[in-house]
N, C-alpha and C positions, 0 to 999 in steps of 0.2 A: 349619502343614502338615507333612507328611512329605516329606523331601527324599530321594527314592529314588535319583536319579542323582547329585546333588551329593556325597553322603556316601561315594561310592565313591572319591573322590579323596584322595590322600595329604595329610593336614592340613599337613605341612611344606611341600609344594609350594604349597598354597593360601596359607598365611601368607607365604611368600616372594614370591609374585606379586601378591597383592591390593594395590590402591592406594586402597581405601576399603571401605565395608561389603561383605560377601561377595558378589561379583558372580555367582558361579555359582548360588548359592541364589536370588538375584533373578531370574536368567535362567530357572531351572527353574519358579519360580512364574509368571513372566510368560508362559511358553510352554505352560502347562497348556491342553490342548484347542486348541492352535494349528492354523492352517489352511495352513501352509507345506508343500508336498509334499516327500517324501524326494528327495535329490539336487538340491534347488533351489540356485541361486546366491544367496548371502546376503552382504550387507555387515555386518560387525561394526564399527559406527561408534564411534570413540573406544575402541579395543580395548585400550589400555594395554599391558601386558606379555604379552597374548595368552591369558590364562587362559580368558576367555569364548569366544574363537575356537576354542580346543582343544575346549571343551565342546560348541560348536555342531557342529563337524566329527565328533567321536568319538561323541557321544551322540544326535545328531539326524540324522546322515548328510548334512549340507549341504556344499556346496562353498563355502568361506568366504574372503572377502577381508577381512583384518584391517587396517583403516584407522585410523591414529593419527598425530597430529602430533608427539608428544613422545617416542615410543619408537623404538628402533633396529630397523629391519626385519631386519638380519642377526642381531642377538641374538635377536629373536623367532623367526626361522626355525630357529635352533639349538634353541630350546626346543621348537618344533613337532616337529622331528625326534626329539628326546629322548622326546617323547610318542607316537612311532610314526606321525607324519603326514609327508606329502610335499607337494610343490607341486601334486600332483594333487588334494589335499584342501583345502589351505589356503595362501594367499599373503599375506605381509605387505606392506603398502603405506604409505609415508610420505605423508600427505595432510592438507591443511587441510580441515576440514569445510565451509568456505565456498567452497572451490575444488577440488572433487573431480575426479580425473583419469579419469573413466569415460565410456563411451558412454551416451547416453540409452537408457532402458529396458533397462539391462544386468542389473538385479537382480530376482529374484523377490520378495525381501524385504530389509528393513533391520532389524537389531536394534541397539539403543543402550542400554547399561547404565551408569547413573551418569555420564553425560556430556552429555546433551542440554541441560541447563540452562546450560551454558557458551556455547553458540552459538544455541540455539533460542528465546531470549527475544525475538528480532527477529521480528515478525509476518510479515515477508517471507521469512524463512529457509526454512521448509518448502516453500513453493511455488516459490521461485526457485532454491534451492541443493541440495535433496535429492530432492523428488518427481520431477523429470525423469528421475532414474536408475532409477526403479522402474517395472516393467512395469504396464500397465493391468491391474487385477485383482490386483496384488501387494499385499503387506502390510508394515506398519511397526509394530514393537513397541518401545516405549520404557519403561524403568524410570527414573524421575526422582526424585532426592532432593527432598523437599518439607517443607512445614509442614502440620499439620492445619488451621490457619487462619492466614492472613497476619497478622502482628503487627508490621510494620515501623515503624508509627507509635509503638509503645510496646514496644520490644524487651525481653523478660524478661532480667534480669541474668544468669541461668544461661547463656543463649546467648552472652553477651558474655565469658564466661570463656575461651572458646576461639576465638571468631570476631569480627571487626570488623563494624560495620554494612555496610561495603562488600562483604565476603565473603557476608554474609547476603542481599544483594540477588540472589544466584544461587538462593536457596531460596524457593519460593512454594507456595501451596496448589492444590488441584485446580481451584477456580473460576478462578484466574489462568490455569492451563494450558488449560482449556477455551476461555477467551476468546482465547488465542493461537492455538490450533489451528483454531478456527472461522473465523479470518480467511483461511484457505486454501481456495481453490476446488478442486474436482476430487477431493475425498476423502470417504469415508464414515467417520464415527466409530463404531467398533464398541464401544469402552468407554473410559471414563476413570474410574479408581477407585483407592481407597486399597489398598495391598498389605498382606498379612499379615506379610511377612517382616521388618518394620522392626526389632524388638527383637533377633531372632536374628542378622541380618546385621551389625548394629552390634556385638553382643557378640563376634562372630568378629573384627571389625576391631580392637576395643579390646584384644583379647588379644595382638595382634602388637606387636613392638618398633619398628615404623615410627615415626619421629619425629612424623609427622603424627597417627598414632593416639594417641601419648602426649599430644600437645597436645589432642586431642579428648576425652580422658578427663575433663578438668576440667569441661566442660559436662555430660557424661553422668553423671558421679558426683554432680553437684549436682542431678540430676533433670531436666536439659534435654531428655531423650528424650521427655518427655510432649508436647512441642511438635512433634516431628518425625515424618515418615512417608516412605514411598516411594509414588509415584504411577505407576500403570500407564496407558499410553496405547496403544491398539490401533486402528490405522487400516487402511483399504483404499483403494488408488487406483482411482478409477472408470475 
C-alpha cells in the first residue's frame, strides 16, 4: 500500500523511536477507513516511546493518552513537545495494561500497535481489563504480530535463529486470535485479517541499529519472514 501519512515523518526520528516493525505504517494501514470521529479521546495502549501517539494526535486529530508500562512519561512528554504537541493534545501515562488507571467508558477508541500479544492472550483480558474503559459504540483497533499459520508443534529452524520457543509463544495466527476475541461478550467483530504491511514494516525495523533488530536479522535473512505476518483486529463495543 501507499503510506501517504507515515512517509512525511523524518526517517531519523522513526529509526530512533521504533521498538519493532515500523509502527506508524502499521497504524496507517490499520486505520484505513476508520470510524473514529475527529477529536475523539483515544488510548494508545502499549505506546512505547510515543511515536504512534504523536501520529494519532498530529495526523488524525485525536486527543491521545499514551499508556505504557516500560517507557518514561517525562521523556515521552519532552518528545511530544518537540513534535509540536502539548498536554491539550497528548498525555503520557505510566500504566500496566492489566490495571489501567482510567474511568469506565472514558475512551472513544483504543489503538494498540505491536503490543496486544503481550497481555491479550488471556481470554478474560479484553472483557475484564480493557473493554470497560471504552464507550458503548466505541472502537478498538489492534495490529498484532503473528504467524501465517501456527506452527508451535514443529517450529521452523529459521525462527529459532532469533527467538526461543518461549518467545514465539507470543506469536500466533489469525485463527488463534479470533478464538481469543470471540470469548468476550459485548463486542462486534468488524474484521480480523492479515495486514499488507508485514514485509515493509519489518524491513524498516531491520535497517535500524537497535540491538533487538540486529538479533532479529538472523531469522529474517534466513527466510523466516515467510512464516510471519501482522493481524488486524477491529472491534466495536456494543
